[in-house]
Each structure stands twice: as structure tokens, then as C-alpha cells.
N, C-alpha and C positions, 0 to 999 in steps of 0.2 A: 802107316803111320805109327804114331808111340798113343798106346791106347792111355786115354784118359776119362777118367768119368765125367756127364754133363752135369757143372754143378750149376750154381746162378750164378748172372754178372758179379763181379765185385774187381776182376782185373785180369791183365791179359794169361797168359798159362807162362808164358813167355817173358821176359820182362821187354815189352816191348813197347816203349813209353806209349679239283678234286669233286671230282665225286668221287667219294671211292670208290670200288666193285666195278665194271659196267661190262656185266656177264653170266653166266657163262652168253659164247655168241659173239656177235659184232657190233652190238648197238650200243647207240653211245646218246647224246646231251642231243633233243631233238636242235635243228639251224646251227647246229654248232654253237649253241650255248654255253656250253662251258663245262667244268665240272665243280660241283659244290664244295661248299668244308664239310666237312663231318668233323664232331670234337673230338678229341682226344682226354676228353677229360677224366675216362672211368679204366681203372685197371685192367691192361688187354696182356693177362699170364697165360693161358691160354697153351699152347704145346710147347714142347721143345724143341726148337726150330735150329739144325747145323744148314750155316750161310758160309755160302763161298769170297770168298774176300781179297780174293790171290789179284784180281784187278788193282789192287793198289798197289801193289809192286813193278805193273809197269812202267816205263819209262815216260808212259805220257797216259794216263792211267783216265782222263776224257769224262768228258760226260758218264763213262760207266762206273766212272770213280767217283762223282760226285753223288750220283745210286746210290751207291751201296752207300759210305759213308753218309750219308742226309736220311736214307731210310733203315740203316740201324740205329740208327741217333732218336729219331721221332719212337718206331719201335720201340727202343729200350725207355726213353720218355715216357713210357705209358704199360710200363711190367712185363713187357714179351722176354720171353726164357732165351737167349739170342746163345751163339756161341760159335767164334769162327772155324775155316779150317782153310790154308792159306799152303803153299809146297815148301819147302828147307831154304831160307834165307837169311844172313848173319849178319841184315844190318835192317836199321825200319823204314816203314815206306819214305820214299819223301813226297811231303807236300802235303799230302792226304792223313788226318787221322783217324781212327777208326771210337767208337764213347768205350769204358769197360768194359770186358767182356771178356768171357775166356778165349784164349786164338791157340786151335791145335797145328804145329806145324808137321807137316810129312819129312819122314827121311829122303826124299826127295827134293832133286828141282824142277821148276817149271818144267821144264821141255820135257821129262821123261815122265812126270806125275800128269801131266798133261793125255802124252800119249796109252798108257797104263789104265786109263782112267775111260781111253776113249775106245781100247780096244781090245782093252784085258775085263775089264769093269770091276777094275782095284784097282788098290781098297777102298773099301766100303767105307762112305761118311759113318755110318753108324761102329765100326769097326774100332775106330779113328775119337769117334765121341758117343760111349756105350750110353743110353738115358735117353738119346737122341729117337725123335716121333715122327718129323718130316723135314724131309732134306731142302734145302732150295741154293741152286745155281745162280749167282747172280749174271752170268753170262755165257757163253757156249763152256765155257769148261765142265760139265756136268762130270761130278762122279759117280762112279758106281753103287746101287743102293739095291735092295730089294723094298726099303721104306716109301711113303705115301716122295710125289718130285714133283718138286714145282720150281719154272725156267725161264727167264727172264729173255724172251730177244728184245733185247730192244734196235736192229735190223737185221736186211741179209746183203747187205752190198756185197756177199762171194757169186748171190746168184745175180744180180745186180751189173755187176761187176768184176768177171772174173781174171780181166785181166790186167786190174791194178791187186793181184795176189799171188804169192808163189804156188808153183806146183804142189806142195806142200801145203801152202795153207789151205790152199781148195781143197785138196783131200780131208785137212783136220774138218774143217768145217760142214762142208758137207759130210761124215763120221759123225758127226755132230747134231746133225739135224737126222740123220737118219733112227739116231738113237731118243730125240726126242717127238718125234712120230711117234716114234714104237713104245716107248716109256713115260714121256712126260704124263701127269695125272692134269696140271693144269699151268700155262703157258699161261708167263704177261706179256705182253705190249703192254709201251708209251702212248700207242696211236693208237684209233683208227685206222692208219693207214699201213701200221707195220701190223695192223692184226688181220687185216687186208689181205698185207705177204705172204703170211703164216699160212693162211687157207689157202694160199694155191698156191702154195710148197709141200700139200697136203696134209699140213693137222688139223686134225678134226673141226669146226670152228667151235662144240660145245664147247672145248677143253683150252679155249680163248677166251681171255677176259685182258680187257682194255681198263688199262687204270696212269692217270696220268701223272708226270711229274710234278712235284711242288718246287717252287723257289724261296730261294732268302737271301737277303739284303744285309749287308752289314751296313753303319753311320757313317754315312761322308759329310764333312762339313764343307762350307763352303772358301775355307782357307786347306782345308786337302783339297781339293778341286787346283783350289791355285797354283796349291806347291806343285803337283802333278802337270799339269798347265806348265809352269816354269822350268822343271826337267825336262822334260821333253820338244823345247821351246814351240809352245799352243799358242801363238800369240795371239788368233781370232779363232772363229768357230769351226765348227770340226763333224763329219760325222763318223762314225766309226763300225767298222769291221772286225768281229772273231772268229780263227776258229784255228785250225791246223790246216796248213797250206800242204790241199790235194784234188785230185781233180772236182770230186764231185762239191765242191765249194765254189766255184765256179766265180775264184778269182779273177780272173781274164775280167771275165762280165761285171765285176764290179768295180774297176779299173777301165773298164770302156765306157759303162754310165757314168765313170765321174768326171771322167773325159769332157766329155757335153753337158753335162751338169756346173761344170768350173767355169766357161764360157759365161753362161749366165748370174754364174754366183759366181765372181772369182775369192770374195771374203771369205772363201769353205774354202777348208785342205779335208782330208781323206787320213782318219790312223787305222792301220793292219796293225793288231792285236796278233800274238798264237806263236808259236812253236815252228819250227822248220818248216813239218812234213814227209811230205816225197813228190815221186811224180818232176816231169819236166814244167820247170816254168821258167823256160825263157824270153818267153809273151808275154808272162805279166813284168820278169826285168826289162823289156825294154818299154814295156805301158809305162812305168813306174820314171826310167831314166826321159822318158819323156814329157813325163808332168812334173819336170824338175823338184823343185822342192815341197809341191805342193799334195806329197804324198809321206808320209811319216810312218816310218817300218819300224813297231817298238821293239817285236819277238814277244817273251813269253813274262806276262807282267804275274807279279806276288798275287794276293786280295786285295790288300787293300789298293792299291794301282788303277789293279781291273777294277774296282768296283769303283774306283775317281772315275779310268777314263768312259766307264756308262755316264757317272754325275755331270760328266764335263760334256757329252755329246749332243750336239742340236741334232741331232738324228741319229739312226742305226739299219745297215742294210747287212742281207744277208742273206741274197740271191741262191742260196743252194738248190744246184737242180733235185738233188731230194737228201731226207732227214728221216734217221727213226723218232726225233723227236723234237728238236731243234730247240733245246736247251738254253741258249744266247738270246733265243728271242724274244723266250721267255721273262728272263733276266734283264734285258732293256726297260724293258715298256715296267716291269717290279722298279725302275731306277727312272721312273716317267720321264727315258727317251721312245721319240715317237718312232718305228719299225717300216721298213716298209722291207718286205718279201715276198716268198716264190708263191703261185696262185698255184693251187690244187697239189699241194704238196701237205705232210702234215705241218707244218707252220702256219696255215689259211688253221687246222683244225686249233694253235695253239692262239692265234690272234687276235681266233672273231673279227668283230667289227671293229675291232679297235687298234688293226695294223692296219697301213696301203699295200696291195696288193701287185705285181708284175707277173709276166712270163721271164723265168727265169731267162730265156737267152733271147732276149729280147733289150739291148742297152739302151735304146731309145725311152722304151716307156719306163722300168727302171731310173731311169734319169729323172722324166716327167713326176712321176710319184715323189724322189727325192725333192725335185724341187717343191711340189708340194709341203710335204712332208720338213723341209728347214725355213719354211714360208709360209704362206697365214690359216694353215693346218695345222702347224705344230703345237701349239696351248690345247687347241680340242685334241688332239691324239694324245696328249702327252698325260692329258686327266684321263683318256677312258685306256690308257694301257696301264696308268694305275689302279684304274678299276678291278681291268679283267686277270690280271696279274696274282692281284690282292684273293681269287679266287681257286687258287693254284698253292697246295699248299702243304707240306710233308708231314707234317698229322692227318692230311687227307689220306693222301700214299698210302703212309702208314697201317691207318683204318682197315683201308681196303686187301694188304695182304694177310693181313692179322687176318680177315673173315676169312680168307683164301687156304689158313695156313689150319681155320679151327674146324675148316667144310672138310679137310681131312682125313683127319682122327675120328 
């Protein structure tokens, strides 16, 4: 990387346009009571932190990309001293943008940079950004460093389902995990479920801190919801699902449950939102065809349309087999949409008592809970979800990260 002095955030180096910490250890809020608010009105100057932001240039930045953007924005609003590190790029990230902060690009493209970090431990983050005091790897892209190292582990998907990754991908993630076990001073996990996975993978529990994500909503007017409905031919009520189409998202379970629900609720359609993803979707395609015009496949939506989709939905269904956090569940509650999600997962942590739970592999139970959500329990669930979501803030998340950074210098 081209050496550059760590300086107070003003602009990018290149012209590119909660309860706080729970830990160390895995203890969390009792009875899944959920994270409380943490005020971030005081300045959070703290140490100088180099943050890896390369995820924003991925084709699908996903929840990890949202985390990086919202975390850095909240930290900067509190006065934190941050600078970003990324691979070589000739264009800006698409869809997500960082707050104003110094940004240092490597001379290496992503693949070479990641392999150099993983197998050579070079280039050092502090060589790219002299003056750095703490390094934060926000995904499994872990820089070489001799400084205190914080690593965010969003999930350990490659251990749960290695068959869903290439041989190269599995080698890379296994190597990253070994480096995290050996060298990370603090590991941040967004849920207790993920924290427990980290410990099961050999990371010392005293180094694992549970810091839930926050949520941010956009104002949505009734006229915008109507316009969204009109644009996508949604004349009646609908159940919403969002996500990338991949096996663990259990889209076949969503469709199977909706087929059962549709018999009792012919007035309700199903809306599927998200990028195409990967994996064999032949079963899902057959189910969609069987349901005729009742299923609306919208693909990826912009932020404004996604907000309108959440706000206009009668209920939100998200029976993933597992997640690292399950941000869509929190987003749905924040828009006042009742949630049906998977029992015994981190989504149950997020919902607390404000959502309805079902076994992810039981379409009949999912359908029954959806029947409650679109019917008699709707209003009570909508209000409970709003109240629950209000306790998850990016300000609380940032305050917890700032405490971790300060504890390391």
C-alpha cells in the first residue's frame, strides 16, 4: 500500500465520492430482553483505528456492508478517529457509501491482497496508515499487523456448510480463522449464537464480545407505499421475504408455507425481494409456477423501494436455517411489520417476544404463525416490533466498539 499518514477525517485520500459491548465472555441480556440504548452524545476521540472497508466493493455487500457503513457513520458522528483500508479499485463502490474519512487503497487487487494478508502477513496495516493504534478487520479479510487487532465475525458459514463454498474459499476462510484464533485480541460477534459458534471453533470465550447491530429506517409516506404497490401490481395485502437466494435462506420453506397459507387467505400474495444468489433453485421455481400470479419476484430493490416494501407488507417471513444476526428481521420490525422467523436461531434473540417463531423446517407451523401475523395478532405484533426495534441502535453499536478500541491501547 502507498504509505500515508493517519490524519483527522476530512475526505477520502482518493477521490471516491444495543447494549454496548456484552463481554468479555458470552453473557448477554437476561431472557433475551435485548440491547438497551447507549447515548453517544459525548465525543469518542479514542485511538486511531484502521478499518477494513473492502467489503463495500463486493458485488453483493450484504449485511456486512451495511454494518461497515452504519458503524463508521455512527463512530464518526461521535468523533472517532478512523481511516479505511481497501484493495486497488478504479471505481467507487456501488450502492453503499462511506462517511467522510481517509481511505487508503492498496496497489494490489482484492484477491492478491487477501492472499498476501492471509499467507504472508503483509502488507501491514500500520505501514499503509502510519499512526494507527488499533486495526479492525470487519470481515474475514484480516490485514497483517503487529498492533492490537479487532475482528468482526459475522458468521462461520464455511464451517456449517462447507459444501456451499469452493475449495479455494474454504481454504481461505480456514486460514483466516486460524489467524483469528492466534492473533485477534478481541472478536466481535453480532449475536450470542454467533459468539457460541466462535467458541466452538476454538476462539477463547474471554476474547469474544457480543455487540448487536443497529437499524436505521427511511421515512416512508402512504403515497410512496401506494406507488410501490402500483409499480409492482400489488393490489392487495402481501407477505414479504427479503434476502439473497441461497440454500440456508430456506426459500423453499417460505414457498411451501405460503402455499398452505394461501388456501385460508386468498387475499394475500407473497413478495420475494433480493438478488439471484446461487444454488439449485429448481424446486423454488416449480413452487412459484404452481402458485401462479400469487408470487411476485422483484429482485434487488433500491433503498427507497425496499423501505416501501417493508412498510407496505402485512407480515414479514424469514425462516432461515441460520444467520449470523438476521438484520432483515430487525428492519421489518422497525417498519412496523409483524415478523415470523426461525425458532432456536439468532433471529429469536433479535425478536425477543415481539415476533412469532416456528421451526424452519416445518412449513405447516410457519403457515400457522403467518396466519396469526396477517390476522388477529397483527396490530399487537406491529406495535411490539416497533418497540423492540427501537432498542437496537447504531449509536449503541458504535459506543460498544469504541469501548473495545479504547481497552486495547
